[in-house]
Structure formats: C-alpha cells, structure tokens
C-alpha positions as a LaTeX table, in Angstrom:
\begin{tabular}{lrrr}
\hline
Residue & $x$ (\AA) & $y$ (\AA) & $z$ (\AA) \\
\hline
Thr1 & $-18.69$ & 22.61 & 40.74 \\
Ile2 & $-20.13$ & 26.13 & 40.18 \\
Asn3 & $-22.19$ & 25.13 & 43.92 \\
Glu4 & $-19.12$ & 24.63 & 45.76 \\
Leu5 & $-18.09$ & 27.16 & 45.00 \\
Leu6 & $-21.06$ & 29.67 & 45.73 \\
Ala7 & $-21.08$ & 27.76 & 49.39 \\
Leu8 & $-17.56$ & 29.14 & 49.28 \\
Gln9 & $-18.55$ & 33.15 & 49.44 \\
Glu10 & $-18.73$ & 34.66 & 52.42 \\
Pro11 & $-22.73$ & 35.60 & 53.70 \\
Gly12 & $-24.54$ & 38.01 & 51.36 \\
Glu13 & $-21.15$ & 38.59 & 49.53 \\
Thr14 & $-22.95$ & 39.50 & 45.54 \\
Gly15 & $-20.75$ & 38.98 & 42.76 \\
Gly16 & $-17.20$ & 38.14 & 44.08 \\
Phe17 & $-15.00$ & 35.43 & 43.21 \\
Val18 & $-17.64$ & 33.41 & 41.51 \\
Cys19 & $-18.64$ & 35.97 & 39.32 \\
Glu20 & $-15.00$ & 36.26 & 38.44 \\
Leu21 & $-14.42$ & 32.92 & 37.64 \\
Ile22 & $-18.11$ & 33.02 & 35.13 \\
Asp23 & $-16.23$ & 35.98 & 33.24 \\
Met24 & $-13.05$ & 34.19 & 32.66 \\
Phe25 & $-14.69$ & 31.36 & 31.57 \\
Leu26 & $-16.86$ & 33.89 & 28.59 \\
Ser27 & $-13.50$ & 35.19 & 27.78 \\
His28 & $-11.80$ & 32.27 & 27.02 \\
Ala29 & $-14.88$ & 29.91 & 26.46 \\
Pro30 & $-15.89$ & 31.01 & 22.32 \\
Ala31 & $-11.89$ & 31.42 & 20.91 \\
Thr32 & $-11.10$ & 27.87 & 22.25 \\
Leu33 & $-14.41$ & 26.20 & 20.83 \\
Glu34 & $-14.16$ & 28.06 & 17.68 \\
Asn35 & $-10.73$ & 26.69 & 17.70 \\
Leu36 & $-12.06$ & 23.72 & 18.02 \\
Lys37 & $-15.45$ & 23.55 & 15.48 \\
Gln38 & $-12.10$ & 24.54 & 12.76 \\
Ala39 & $-9.92$ & 22.48 & 14.01 \\
Met40 & $-13.06$ & 19.09 & 13.76 \\
Leu41 & $-14.06$ & 20.28 & 10.17 \\
Ala42 & $-10.55$ & 20.26 & 9.28 \\
Lys43 & $-9.61$ & 17.06 & 10.96 \\
Glu44 & $-6.70$ & 18.15 & 12.65 \\
Ala45 & $-6.45$ & 15.28 & 15.11 \\
Arg46 & $-4.43$ & 16.53 & 17.16 \\
Gln47 & $-5.50$ & 20.23 & 17.62 \\
Thr48 & $-8.87$ & 18.71 & 17.87 \\
Glu49 & $-7.37$ & 16.78 & 21.32 \\
His50 & $-6.23$ & 19.22 & 22.30 \\
Leu51 & $-8.70$ & 22.09 & 22.34 \\
Ala52 & $-10.97$ & 19.73 & 23.68 \\
His53 & $-9.24$ & 18.77 & 26.06 \\
Arg54 & $-8.84$ & 22.48 & 27.18 \\
Leu55 & $-11.97$ & 23.46 & 26.68 \\
Lys56 & $-13.27$ & 20.27 & 28.86 \\
Gly57 & $-11.31$ & 21.54 & 31.54 \\
Met58 & $-12.87$ & 25.13 & 31.84 \\
Gly59 & $-15.70$ & 23.44 & 32.19 \\
Arg60 & $-15.46$ & 20.74 & 34.33 \\
Asn61 & $-13.67$ & 23.56 & 36.84 \\
Leu62 & $-16.83$ & 24.88 & 37.17 \\
Gly63 & $-18.84$ & 21.99 & 37.60 \\
Val64 & $-20.06$ & 22.31 & 33.48 \\
Val65 & $-20.66$ & 18.22 & 33.04 \\
Leu66 & $-22.68$ & 18.61 & 29.77 \\
Leu67 & $-20.49$ & 20.27 & 27.51 \\
Ala68 & $-16.94$ & 18.91 & 29.49 \\
Asn69 & $-18.36$ & 15.36 & 28.71 \\
Ile70 & $-18.63$ & 16.25 & 25.13 \\
Cys71 & $-15.77$ & 17.27 & 25.00 \\
Asp72 & $-14.15$ & 13.89 & 26.92 \\
Asp73 & $-15.65$ & 12.78 & 23.69 \\
Ile74 & $-14.58$ & 14.45 & 21.66 \\
Glu75 & $-11.00$ & 14.25 & 23.04 \\
His76 & $-10.67$ & 10.48 & 23.26 \\
Gly77 & $-12.19$ & 9.75 & 20.18 \\
Lys78 & $-15.25$ & 7.64 & 22.06 \\
Gly79 & $-18.89$ & 7.87 & 22.89 \\
Leu80 & $-20.87$ & 10.26 & 21.27 \\
Val81 & $-18.08$ & 11.07 & 18.43 \\
Glu82 & $-18.29$ & 7.28 & 17.24 \\
Ser83 & $-22.45$ & 7.58 & 16.65 \\
Leu84 & $-21.98$ & 11.22 & 15.30 \\
Lys85 & $-21.43$ & 12.94 & 11.63 \\
Thr86 & $-18.80$ & 16.07 & 12.47 \\
Asp87 & $-21.58$ & 18.92 & 11.84 \\
Gln88 & $-24.13$ & 16.68 & 14.32 \\
Leu89 & $-21.50$ & 17.21 & 17.16 \\
Ile90 & $-20.72$ & 20.34 & 16.71 \\
Ala91 & $-24.24$ & 21.24 & 16.71 \\
Lys92 & $-24.08$ & 19.77 & 20.09 \\
Leu93 & $-21.46$ & 21.23 & 21.35 \\
Glu94 & $-23.16$ & 24.83 & 20.65 \\
Leu95 & $-25.95$ & 23.90 & 22.70 \\
Ala96 & $-24.59$ & 22.91 & 25.21 \\
Phe97 & $-22.41$ & 26.35 & 25.16 \\
Glu98 & $-25.14$ & 27.91 & 24.68 \\
Gln99 & $-26.88$ & 26.02 & 27.85 \\
Thr100 & $-23.83$ & 26.95 & 29.39 \\
Val101 & $-23.75$ & 30.39 & 28.62 \\
Lys102 & $-27.95$ & 31.19 & 29.51 \\
Glu103 & $-26.48$ & 29.13 & 33.38 \\
Phe104 & $-24.21$ & 31.13 & 34.18 \\
Asp105 & $-25.95$ & 34.47 & 32.64 \\
Gln106 & $-28.44$ & 33.48 & 35.36 \\
Ile107 & $-26.17$ & 32.63 & 38.08 \\
Lys108 & $-24.94$ & 36.08 & 37.88 \\
Tyr109 & $-28.10$ & 37.61 & 37.49 \\
Ser110 & $-28.58$ & 36.29 & 40.87 \\
Leu111 & $-25.66$ & 36.95 & 42.28 \\
Thr112 & $-25.57$ & 40.31 & 41.70 \\
Lys113 & $-29.58$ & 42.17 & 41.87 \\
Ala114 & $-28.80$ & 42.04 & 45.53 \\
Ala115 & $-25.92$ & 44.28 & 45.16 \\
\hline
\end{tabular}
C-alpha cells in the first residue's frame, strides 16, 4: 500500500519515488478509466475485462482498495456488476477514481511541502 511505500523512504526524504509512483498512476490511469467506461457502454466484454484488470492492478499496486475492488467486480462480472446498471457502475467507478486522485494529491502535497 501507499503507507508501506512511504515507510520505505529515507527519513526526511521529500517526494522521492512515492511521488513518482503516484505521478505514473495519474498519468496512465485516466486514459485506462476512460477506455474502460467506453468498453462498458459498448458492452465489449473482453475489452472491459482487460481494462478492468489493468486498472485494478494499477490501483492495487498503490493500495487503492475501493477502486481495485470495483474493477475486480467488473472484471469478473460479480458483486456490484450484478446489482447495478452500467451507468450506475460507471458513476461508482468515477467517484472512487476522484477520491483516489484527491488522496494522492494530499499525499504529494504533504511530501513536497517540507522541501
């Protein structure tokens, strides 16, 4: 998780590799999310599974549990997928992503303000 990654940083280190990991996530995840939403709306099952798996992996690598869990449900067609319509599921996915971005922005701010 992100806290485990933060613990690996040198004492007093600002930014560093954690900010780089967050930046990589933030540079790749939005396009993956957008492509996933389009695949879901087009009912392209294989593409949906592939993109959900990709976004889930990106999230899990940084401990983004809610986003990863929603993607896992989408990938495997279970949980939320069974109880929500596509547009409702996309709304939950977008909300989880927005929360993730806010949290990452706060982490980056706290890491770089000491610099």
